[in-house]
C-alpha positions in Angstrom: 61.5 -1.6 4.0 58.1 -2.1 2.3 55.4 0.2 3.6 52.6 -2.1 5.0 50.3 0.7 6.1 46.6 0.4 5.0 46.9 3.6 2.9 50.0 2.4 1.0 48.3 -1.0 0.3 45.2 0.8 -1.0 47.2 3.1 -3.2 49.0 0.1 -4.7 46.0 -2.2 -5.1 43.0 0.0 -5.9 42.1 3.1 -7.9 42.6 5.4 -4.9 44.7 8.5 -5.5 47.1 10.2 -3.1 44.8 13.3 -3.1 41.8 11.1 -2.1 43.8 9.4 0.6 44.8 12.8 2.1 41.1 13.9 2.1 40.1 10.7 3.9 42.9 11.1 6.4 41.5 14.5 7.3 38.1 13.0 7.9 39.7 10.2 9.8 41.4 12.6 12.2 38.6 15.2 12.5 35.7 12.7 13.0 37.7 10.1 14.9 36.5 7.3 12.5 38.6 4.5 10.9 40.4 5.4 7.7 38.5 2.6 5.9 35.2 4.0 7.0 36.2 7.5 5.9 37.1 6.2 2.4 33.8 4.5 2.1 31.9 7.5 3.5 33.5 9.7 0.9 32.6 7.1 -1.8 36.3 6.8 -2.9 36.3 3.0 -2.3 33.9 0.2 -1.6 33.8 -1.8 1.7 35.1 -4.8 -0.3 38.3 -2.9 -1.3 39.0 -2.0 2.4 38.5 -5.6 3.5 40.8 -6.9 0.8 43.5 -4.4 1.8 43.1 -5.4 5.5 43.6 -9.0 4.5 46.9 -8.1 2.8 48.0 -5.9 5.7 47.2 -8.4 8.5 47.8 -11.6 6.6 44.3 -13.0 7.3 42.3 -14.6 4.5 39.3 -12.6 2.9 35.9 -14.3 2.3 33.6 -12.6 -0.2 30.6 -14.7 1.1 29.7 -16.4 4.4 28.4 -20.0 3.9 25.8 -20.5 6.6 25.3 -24.2 5.8 28.7 -25.2 7.0 28.3 -23.7 10.5 27.6 -26.5 13.1 25.0 -25.8 15.7 27.3 -26.8 18.6 29.6 -23.8 17.8 26.9 -21.2 18.4 25.1 -23.0 21.2 27.0 -21.0 23.9 27.5 -17.8 21.9 24.7 -15.3 22.4 23.3 -13.9 19.2 23.5 -10.3 20.5 27.2 -10.7 21.2 27.8 -12.1 17.7 25.9 -9.2 16.0 27.4 -6.5 18.2 30.9 -7.7 17.4 30.0 -8.6 13.8 31.5 -12.1 14.0 30.4 -15.7 13.4 32.3 -18.9 14.1 32.3 -21.0 10.9 34.0 -24.4 11.6 36.6 -26.3 13.6 39.8 -26.9 11.8 42.2 -29.1 13.8 43.0 -27.4 17.0 41.5 -24.0 15.9 38.1 -22.4 15.3 37.7 -20.5 12.1 35.8 -17.2 12.7 34.4 -14.7 10.2 34.9 -11.2 11.6 34.3 -7.7 10.1 37.0 -6.0 12.2 40.0 -8.3 12.7 41.6 -5.7 15.1 38.8 -6.4 17.6 41.2 -8.4 19.8 39.0 -8.4 22.9 36.3 -10.3 21.0 38.8 -12.8 19.6 40.2 -13.3 23.1 36.6 -14.0 24.4 36.1 -16.6 21.7 39.5 -18.2 22.5 38.4 -18.6 26.2 34.9 -19.8 25.2 36.1 -22.6 22.9 39.4 -23.3 24.6 41.1 -23.4 21.2 43.1 -21.1 18.9 41.0 -18.6 16.8 41.8 -18.2 13.1 40.1 -15.0 11.8 38.7 -14.7 8.3 37.8 -11.2 7.2 34.3 -10.7 5.8 31.8 -7.9 5.3 29.7 -6.7 8.3 26.5 -6.9 6.3 27.2 -10.5 5.1 28.1 -11.6 8.7 25.0 -10.1 10.3 22.8 -11.7 7.7 24.6 -15.0 8.2 24.2 -14.7 12.0 20.4 -14.2 11.6 20.1 -17.2 9.3 22.2 -19.5 11.5 20.6 -18.7 14.8 17.1 -18.8 13.2 17.9 -22.3 11.9 19.2 -23.6 15.1 16.8 -22.1 17.6 13.9 -24.2 18.9 11.5 -21.3 18.1 12.7 -21.3 14.5 12.5 -25.0 14.2 8.9 -25.1 15.5 7.9 -22.3 13.2 9.4 -24.2 10.2 7.6 -27.4 11.2 4.3 -25.4 11.2 5.1 -24.1 7.8 5.9 -27.6 6.4 2.6 -29.0 7.7 -0.1 -26.4 8.5 -2.7 -29.1 8.8 -1.5 -29.8 12.3 -2.5 -26.3 13.4 -5.8 -26.5 11.5 -6.7 -29.8 13.1 -6.6 -28.0 16.5 -9.8 -26.2 15.4 -11.6 -29.5 14.6 -11.6 -30.7 18.3 -14.3 -29.3 20.6 -12.6 -27.2 23.2 -14.0 -25.9 26.5 -14.8 -22.2 26.2 -13.1 -21.5 29.5 -9.9 -23.2 28.4 -7.1 -20.7 28.4 -5.3 -22.4 25.5 -8.2 -21.6 23.1 -6.2 -18.8 21.4 -2.9 -20.7 21.1 -3.6 -22.2 17.7 -4.7 -18.8 16.4 -1.5 -17.1 17.6 0.6 -19.9 16.2 -1.2 -19.7 12.9 -0.8 -15.9 12.5 2.8 -16.0 13.6 3.5 -18.8 11.1 1.9 -16.8 8.3 4.1 -13.8 9.1 7.2 -16.0 9.3 6.4 -17.7 6.0 5.7 -14.5 4.2 9.1 -13.1 5.2 10.8 -16.3 4.3 9.2 -16.4 0.9 9.8 -12.6 0.3 6.1 -11.8 0.0 5.2 -8.1 -0.3 1.6 -8.5 0.9 -0.6 -11.0 2.8 -4.3 -11.1 1.8 -6.8 -12.7 4.2 -10.0 -12.9 2.3 -13.4 -14.2 3.6 -15.9 -15.8 1.3 -19.2 -17.5 1.9 -17.9 -20.9 2.8 -14.2 -20.5 3.1 -11.4 -18.3 4.3 -8.5 -17.8 1.8 -4.9 -16.6 2.5 -2.9 -15.4 -0.4 0.7 -14.0 -0.7 1.8 -11.5 -3.3 5.3 -12.5 -4.4 7.1 -10.5 -7.0 3.9 -8.8 -7.9 1.8 -12.0 -8.4 -0.8 -13.4 -6.0 -0.5 -17.1 -4.9 -3.0 -19.2 -2.9 -1.2 -20.3 0.3 -3.8 -21.9 2.6 -7.5 -22.2 3.6 -7.9 -22.0 7.4 -11.2 -23.3 8.8 -14.1 -20.8 8.2 -15.0 -20.9 11.9 -11.5 -19.5 12.8 -12.1 -16.4 10.7 -13.1 -14.0 13.4 -10.4 -15.2 15.7 -7.7 -14.8 13.1 -8.8 -11.3 12.1 -9.2 -10.3 15.7 -5.6 -11.4 16.4 -4.3 -9.4 13.5 -6.3 -6.3 14.6 -4.9 -6.6 18.2 -1.3 -6.8 16.9 -1.9 -3.7 14.8 -3.6 -1.7 17.5 -7.1 -1.6 15.8 -10.5 -1.7 17.3 -11.6 -5.3 17.3 -15.2 -4.3 18.1 -15.6 -2.2 15.0 -16.4 -4.4 12.1 -18.5 -2.0 10.0 -15.8 0.5 9.0 -12.4 0.2 7.2 -9.4 0.6 9.6 -5.7 1.1 9.1 -3.0 0.1 11.5 0.7 -0.9 11.7 2.7 -3.8 13.2 6.4 -3.6 13.9 8.0 -7.0 14.6 11.4 -8.7 14.4 11.8 -12.0 12.7 15.2 -13.7 12.8 16.7 -10.4 13.8 15.2 -8.5 10.8 13.1 -5.5 11.4 9.7 -5.9 9.6 7.3 -3.1 9.3 3.7 -4.2 8.4 0.9 -1.9 7.2 -2.5 -3.4 7.9 -5.7 -2.5 6.2 -9.2 -3.9 7.0 -12.3 -3.5 4.8 -15.8 -4.9 5.7 -17.1 -7.2 2.9 -20.3 -9.3 2.5 -18.8 -12.3 4.4 -16.6 -10.6 7.0 -13.6 -8.3 7.1 -10.9 -8.6 4.4 -7.4 -7.9 5.7 -4.4 -6.9 3.7 -0.9 -6.7 5.3 1.9 -5.0 3.4 5.3 -6.1 4.5 8.4 -3.9 4.4 11.7 -5.7 5.3 13.9 -2.7 6.1 17.1 -4.8 6.3 16.6 -6.0 2.8 16.2 -2.6 1.2 19.2 -1.3 -0.7 18.7 2.4 -1.5 21.0 2.7 -4.5 20.0 3.8 -8.0 22.2 1.0 -9.5 20.1 -1.7 -7.8 16.8 -0.4 -9.2 17.2 -1.4 -12.8 18.8 1.8 -13.9 21.9 1.4 -16.1 24.0 2.9 -18.8 22.8 6.1 -20.4 19.5 6.1 -18.4 21.4 6.0 -15.1 23.7 8.8 -16.2 20.7 11.0 -17.2 18.8 10.3 -14.0 21.9 11.3 -12.0 22.3 14.6 -13.9 18.6 15.3 -13.3 18.6 14.7 -9.5 21.6 16.9 -9.1 19.8 20.0 -10.5 19.3 22.9 -8.0 15.7 23.6 -8.6 12.6 22.3 -10.4 10.1 19.4 -10.0 11.1 15.8 -10.6 8.1 13.4 -10.8 8.1 9.6 -10.5 5.0 8.1 -11.9 3.4 4.6 -12.1 0.7 2.5 -10.5 0.6 1.5 -6.9 3.3 -1.0 -6.0 5.6 0.0 -8.9 8.5 1.1 -6.7 8.1 4.8 -6.9 8.8 5.5 -3.3 11.9 3.3 -3.3 13.3 5.2 -6.4 12.6 8.6 -4.6 14.4 7.4 -1.5 17.4 6.1 -3.5 17.6 9.6 -5.1 17.5 11.3 -1.7 20.1 8.9 -0.3 22.4 9.8 -3.1 21.8 13.6 -2.5 22.0 13.3 1.3 24.9 15.2 2.7 25.8 17.6 5.4 25.5 20.5 3.0 21.8 20.0 2.2 18.7 20.4 4.2 16.2 17.7 3.1 12.5 17.7 4.2 9.9 15.1 3.3 6.1 14.8 3.9 4.8 11.3 3.5 1.8 9.1 4.0 3.1 6.9 5.5 6.9 7.2 6.2 8.2 4.0 4.7 12.0 4.2 5.4 13.8 6.2 8.0 16.7 8.2 6.4 19.5 9.4 8.6 20.0 13.1 8.3 16.6 13.7 6.6 13.7 15.5 8.4 10.5 13.4 7.7 6.9 14.4 8.4 4.0 12.0 8.6 0.7 13.2 7.2 -2.2 13.4 9.8 -5.5 14.6 8.3 -7.2 14.4 11.7 -5.2 17.4 12.9 -5.2 19.1 9.5 -1.6 18.1 8.8 -2.0 17.5 5.0 0.5 17.4 2.1 -0.4 21.0 1.3 -0.2 22.4 4.9 3.1 20.7 5.6 4.5 21.8 2.3 3.5 25.4 3.0 5.4 25.2 6.4 8.4 23.6 4.7 9.1 26.8 2.8 9.8 28.6 6.1 12.3 25.9 7.1 15.1 26.9 4.6 15.1 23.6 2.7 17.3 22.7 -0.3 15.4 19.5 -1.3 11.7 18.7 -0.6 10.0 15.4 -1.1 6.1 15.3 -1.3 4.8 11.8 -1.0 2.1 12.3 -3.6 0.5 15.2 -5.5 -3.2 14.5 -5.0 -4.9 17.9 -5.6 -4.5 21.3 -7.2 -3.4 23.1 -3.9 -0.5 20.7 -3.3 0.6 20.9 -6.9 0.6 24.7 -6.9 2.6 24.9 -3.7 5.1 22.4 -5.0 5.4 24.4 -8.2 5.9 27.6 -6.3 8.6 25.9 -4.2 10.4 24.7 -7.3 10.3 28.2 -8.9 11.8 29.8 -5.8 15.0 27.8 -5.9 14.1 24.4 -4.4 14.4 20.9 -5.8 11.1 19.1 -5.4 10.5 15.3 -5.7 7.0 13.9 -5.9 4.9 11.0 -7.3 1.8 10.8 -9.5 -0.4 7.8 -10.4 -0.3 7.9 -14.2 0.4 5.3 -16.9 3.4 6.9 -18.5 5.6 10.0 -18.2 3.7 12.3 -20.6 0.4 11.6 -18.9 1.8 13.3 -15.7 1.8 16.7 -17.5 -1.8 16.4 -18.7 -2.8 15.2 -15.2 -1.4 18.3 -13.6 -3.2 20.5 -16.2 -6.5 18.5 -15.6 -6.1 19.3 -11.9 -6.4 23.0 -12.7 -2.7 24.0 -12.7 -1.9 26.6 -15.4 0.1 25.2 -18.3 2.7 27.9 -18.1 3.4 26.9 -14.5 3.8 23.2 -15.4 6.1 23.9 -18.4 8.4 26.2 -16.3 8.7 24.0 -13.2 8.7 20.3 -14.3 12.3 19.4 -15.4 12.0 15.6 -15.6 9.5 12.7 -15.3 10.5 9.1 -14.6 7.8 6.5 -15.3 8.4 3.0 -14.1 7.0 -0.6 -13.7 8.4 -3.7 -12.0 9.1 -6.9 -14.0 10.0 -10.2 -12.6 13.5 -11.3 -13.2 14.3 -14.8 -14.5 15.5 -17.4 -12.0 18.9 -18.4 -13.3 19.0 -21.6 -11.1 16.4 -23.2 -13.5 16.0 -20.9 -16.5 16.2 -22.7 -19.9 18.0 -21.0 -22.8 16.3 -21.1 -26.2 16.5 -19.4 -29.6 13.4 -17.3 -30.1 11.6 -17.2 -33.4 10.9 -14.0 -35.3 7.2 -14.5 -34.6 7.8 -14.4 -30.8 10.0 -11.4 -31.1 7.5 -9.6 -33.2 5.1 -9.5 -30.2 7.5 -7.1 -28.4 9.0 -5.4 -31.5 12.4 -7.1 -31.3 14.4 -8.3 -34.3 16.7 -11.3 -34.6 19.5 -9.0 -35.8 19.2 -6.9 -32.5 19.7 -10.1 -30.5 23.0 -10.8 -32.2 22.7 -14.5 -31.6 22.1 -14.1 -27.9 19.7 -16.7 -26.4 16.5 -15.8 -24.5 15.4 -17.5 -21.3 12.3 -19.5 -20.6 11.0 -19.8 -17.0 11.0 -23.4 -15.8 10.6 -23.6 -12.0 12.6 -25.0 -9.1 12.6 -24.9 -5.3 14.7 -21.8 -5.3 11.9 -19.8 -7.0 9.0 -21.8 -5.6 8.4 -23.4 -9.0 7.5 -20.0 -10.6 10.6 -19.6 -12.8 11.1 -16.1 -11.5 13.2 -14.8 -8.6 13.1 -11.1 -7.6 12.1 -8.0 -9.6 13.7 -5.1 -11.4 12.3 -1.9 -12.7 11.8 -0.7 -16.3 11.9 3.0 -16.9 10.8 5.8 -19.2 12.7 9.1 -18.6 11.3 12.3 -20.0 13.6 15.4 -19.7 11.7 18.6 -20.5 13.3 20.4 -23.5 12.4 23.8 -24.9 10.4 22.2 -27.7 8.5 20.0 -25.1 7.8 23.0 -22.9 6.4 25.0 -25.8 4.0 22.1 -26.6 2.9 22.1 -23.0 2.3 25.8 -23.1 0.1 25.3 -26.2 -1.8 22.6 -24.3 -1.1 19.9 -27.0 -2.7 16.5 -26.3 -0.8 13.6 -24.7 -0.2 11.8 -28.1 1.6 14.9 -29.5 3.6 15.4 -26.4 4.7 11.7 -26.4 5.7 12.0 -30.1 7.9 15.0 -29.4 9.5 13.3 -26.4 10.3 10.1 -28.4 11.7 12.2 -31.3 14.0 13.8 -28.8 15.4 10.5 -27.5 13.0 9.3 -24.8 13.2 5.6 -24.3 9.7 4.2 -23.6 8.8 1.6 -20.9 8.3 -1.0 -23.6 11.8 -0.4 -25.2 13.6 -0.5 -21.9 11.8 -3.7 -21.0 12.7 -5.2 -24.4 16.4 -4.4 -23.7 16.1 -6.3 -20.5 14.7 -9.3 -22.4 17.6 -9.1 -24.9 20.1 -9.0 -21.9 18.5 -12.2 -20.4 17.1 -10.4 -17.4 13.4 -11.1 -17.9 11.1 -12.8 -20.4 8.8 -11.8 -23.3 5.7 -12.9 -21.3 6.7 -10.5 -18.5 7.2 -7.6 -20.9 3.7 -8.2 -22.4 2.1 -8.5 -18.9 3.6 -5.3 -17.5 3.8 -2.9 -20.4 0.7 -3.8 -22.4 -1.1 -0.6 -21.3 1.7 1.6 -22.6 1.5 0.6 -26.2 
């Protein structure tokens, strides 16, 4: 008789080996977790492999995606969103006398029985990924809820809200703040919907301007009435716990909200200007962050070298680039890959942007003298294996980080420099001895973010040699592959771009390079040595992404012009 156990199916249909299966069975028994979860936790298989095997074992169909557009509102009207998310399920459609339901765990028979009683019909399960189902649940319930519909209506026609300000209102009327609250809520909702990273509220002499930064570029969104300025800014300050009476000094705060089931963390900064307080809100959608090196634009040989670097046992690894270039995300992805029960990982940050399970994270607080340097000094008494310092800002922090690396710790940190080589000269300019820099820094990763082409509307074209000369690419190197030109469509808000990826420059310190640092050679000489030893520059990595149809010539020139 054919063995229909999950292990047997996985051995037959995937790359899983018998030895890996036995390791996973040990974890399954010792930790009391499902075999599939153990295999994914050990990184032997992907969740998708487990779901496909379950589909074969149980005879249920497998769905690689969940189509939210086909879900009728009446199916979810009586099903609470919390129940759907807790059980990781979503009814998709009626099919004859049955209801088709996407579910992550088809052995959750109690939930399937609940649905059979709720709908009074047979339930036909379809196996899908938990992450896809939860995202689909959020999207469907947001679409169907009255609250979501009213917010969407406000987004479609903001003029209705603005007209509320044009009518004279009694000062004692309790509804005076309602338009303000709706306006601010709608701005937040719209920013999340359009995947904005920042909201800028900027006061000028005769107008108030709201702009969103989307994929690194600012766009004008709306002009609320100037007389609503103080109320809008006060509302934002109340939400972020700031002092609304203090308008002369800069302030920093934080808002934590949930929009359509997604946890959004917002950092708020206010600065007094000539015509009122300027407010910038930086949004971090924790549910949308994927802390995996493969998703950060690293590929091929560059990815292999980065992996070798982060698995060293001691030394300093620096990630460098301007503000907003994704340095922190790269560091967290590196920590997420290293994170295991065998390692003690400590971080000191300002602020803590992501919570990492199993990692001890410390928030800088200068008011009580908890600085990068003081926290780092204390870390050395905590028996760590890996240390992350949010940023090296001064000589004291740099020297303690170097001492930590020289005493057997792996240290990650960031610097604000234009390229990898400049990080070395920056440390020496801070006053760190060249011999300490050369003996401790093992690798430097410089990065920038480029917008990726929207493939819904992108137009293929054959580039001329004149165009390619602008970025140093030849027709022969393209091998007949087409380039893409941004066009614009509703999917990308008429910009021609959708999302961003990183371009990198990885410098691994060789003996020759270390010797040049000891001699205090200038940045140009250091860069020449690094390139001769195989360092791929930011520009060359960006050009490769153009050749592969990921981004455009214009983006490469915009982002890497200062690294020529």
